[in-house]
N, C-alpha and C positions, 0 to 999 in steps of 0.2 A: 696472164689474163688479157684477153683480147676484147677491146671495147667495141661498141656498135658504131653505126654511122651517126655523125653529128654529135658524137660524144668524145670522151678522152679518158685517160687512165684514172682521173679523179673520181669517175663514176664507180670505181671499185674500192674507194677508201673505206667505206663502212664494211664491205664484205671482207676486206683484208684484216680489219680489226677483229671481226668475228672468227675468221678461220685461224688467225694467230692464237686466239684464246683456246682453240681446240688443238693446238700443237702443229699447225701447218706453217710452212714457210711459203710465201707467195711473192710473185713479181708481177707488176702491171706496167705497161709501157704505152707510149703514144706512137701511133703510126706516123710515117713521114708526112710532114705538113700539118700535123694535128698537135694540139697542146703545146708541149715544150720541145717537140722534135722539129728539126730543120725540114724545110721543104725538099722534095726529091729533085734531082737534076731536071731541068726543063719543066719543072712543075708537074711531071707525070711519072708514074711508075707502073709496071705491069703487075698483074696479080701474082705471078711467079716470083718476080723480083721482091715484092713486099714480103712474101713468104720467106724467101731466102735471107732477107735482111733481119727478120726476127731470129733465124737460126744463128746468123753472125753476131747479132746483139747478145744473145744468150751466151755464146762462146766467149765473146770479148768481156762480158761481165763476170766470167768465171762460174756461171751457173751450170753445174754438172747434172746431166740427165741421170735417170729418167724423169719425165715431167708428166703431170696431169694438166692438160690444156683446158682452160676455161674460156668460153666465148659467150658473149651476150649479143642478141639481135644479129646483125650482119656479121659480127665477130664469130658466130657459130660456124659459118661457112669457111671463114679464114682459118680457124683451128682445125677444121676437117682437112683442108688443103695441106696444112703443116703436118698433120698426123699421117696423111697418105704419103708424103714425100720423105718424112723423117720418122718412119714407124718405129725404128729401133730406139728412138729417144723418148717415145711416148708410151705411158702405161695406162692411160685412161683419158676420157674426154668428158667435160661437163658442158652441156649445151643448154643455154638459158634463153628460153622464149625466142627462138629463131629457127626458121626452117627454110629450105630452098623454095623459091617461088613455085616450082613445079608441084611441090607437095601441097601447099596451101590452097592453090586455086586451079591446079591442073593446067597451068598456062602452056600454050604452044610457044614456039620460038617467036611467032608473029606477035602474040600477046605480050611477051616479055619485051620485045623491041618497042612496042607501043607504050608500055608502062615506063620504060627507061626514057623514052622521048618526053613524056609528060613530066617525069621527075626532073629531067634536065631543064625544062622550061621553068619549073618552079624554083629550082636552084639558081638559075640565072636571075629570076626575079628577086630572090632573097639577096643575092649579091648586090643588085641594084638598089634595093630598099635599104640595105645597110648604110648607104650613104646618108640617109636621113634618119638613121637609128631606129627604124620601125621594127626590123627583125630582132634587134638586140632586146627591145622591150618585150617581145613575145618570148624569145628563148631564155631570157633571164628569169622568167616566172617559173620557179621550181619550189613550190611551197612544201612538197613532200621530200625534198632532197635531204639525205642524211650522209654523214653527220653534219649537224648545223654549223660546225666550225669550218667546214669546207665549202659552204654555199658561195662565199665570195670568190673563192678560187675557181669553182665551177662556172660561175657567171663570167669571170674574166676570160675563160678559155673557150667559151661557146657563144654563138650568136654574133660574133664579130666577122669582119670581112675575111680574115685569114681562115677562119673555121668554115665559112661558106665556100670559099675557094677550094679548100681541101676536099670537101664533099663533092664539089663539081668535078674536080680532077679525078677523084676516085671512081665516080660513076659515069661520067660523060666523056672523059678524055683518056681513059685507060687504054694504053697500047696493047694489042693482042686480045685474047679472049676475055670477056667479062667474067665476073666472079661466078655467077650462076652457070655459065657455059663451062667454066673450068671444073665446077663440081660435077656437072653432067658427064663430062669426059671421063670421070673416075668411076662411073658405074661399072659393076662387074660385067665381064663379057658374057654374052648369051642371055642377059636378063632383058625382058620386055621393057623398053623405055616408057611404056604407058603405065607400068606398075612400079618401076624403080629407076630413078634417075640420080642416084647419089651413091657414094661408096659404102662398102660394108667393112667394118673394122674388127680385128680380132680382140682388141682391147675392150675393157668394160666401158660402157657409155651411160652416163647419167643424163636423162632427158627431163628438163624442168620446164613446165608451161605455166604461164600466168592465167589464173582463173578468168579474168576479164577478157583476155585474148580469146579464150575458148568460148566464152559465153556471149560475145557480141553478135547479135543477130541470130535468130533461131536456125534458119536454114543454113546460113553461112557457118554457124558454129558447129552444126552437125557434120557438115562436110569437112570443116577444119579438124575437128577432133578425130573423126574416123581416119582421115589422112595422117594425122599426127601419130596415132597408134600404129598404123601400118609403117610409117616412117621409123618409129622407134624399134619395131620388131625386126626390121631389116638393117638397122644401123650397125649392129654388133652381133658377132657369133658367140660372144662371151655369155655365160650363164649369169654374169653379174650385171647385165644391163638392167636399168631401172627407169621407170617413168613416174613422175610425181607432179601433181597439179597443186599450185598454191591458191587455195580458195580465196576469192576476193582480191587477189594481188593484181597489180597492173604490170605493164611492160617494164616499168622501172624497178622491178623486184630486186635487182642486185644491190640497190641502195635503200629502197623503201622497206624491203623485207629481208635485209641481209641476214638476220639471225636464222630465219627459216632456210634460206639458201645454204648457209654454212652448215646447218644441221644435216641437210640432205647430202652434202658433199662428204661429211664425216661418216654417215652411214655406209656409203659406198666405198670410200677411199681411206677411211681412218686407219686401217691396218697396214697401209702401204709405206708409212714413214717417209712421206715426200713433203 
């Protein structure tokens, strides 16, 4: 399980409980510099190196493939990169409320560069404000986080200087191609980049969207959902690909709505014995 930006493996605690009850074995980890993981050398790591570290971690832990890769938010793109590089080890993907920027807003390279620049300014500000504990007060506010027993651990691992630094390093100081550009590079040859800028997988893909993500803003929502459906239709050549919307759910659905997410995973992958 691959967590999103500004998060950590603890965000999957509730989902792991629910999937275990359905007979699945699951592993969640912290990327370099996040949660309980050490920071990478020089505080930076490339997108490809992060991907390969996950492969090495799974091997060192004795976790034998094949795997169903689960990603949330920006973790969606990271599991796609893993599946593209290590396709023989992956039997399916679960993509939870995360899409490449090109899908959600039709962004050009210039748009993405501008968005990244703004995000980096905000992250720099968060790192500065952490000195006076303002960002901790904001990010520690998680009234919907589940299970309740993990709220303290979640708060301890997010909103602090190390967590903000990890995000800054992941998005603003990454050597080589950025995550979105790495995804774009995997688009099938000969495909019009205006209609598809992401890879297509032979494995089944389960595509889960939060209802509030889809519903926010009428015009934006229509554009978002049409793009999301097109995205799902081209993500997998497998007849087992599925799309499901969690009505009323927020972006935090892996922990707020873990039973629903687990049930969807079971529908698609319950017969695989993974």
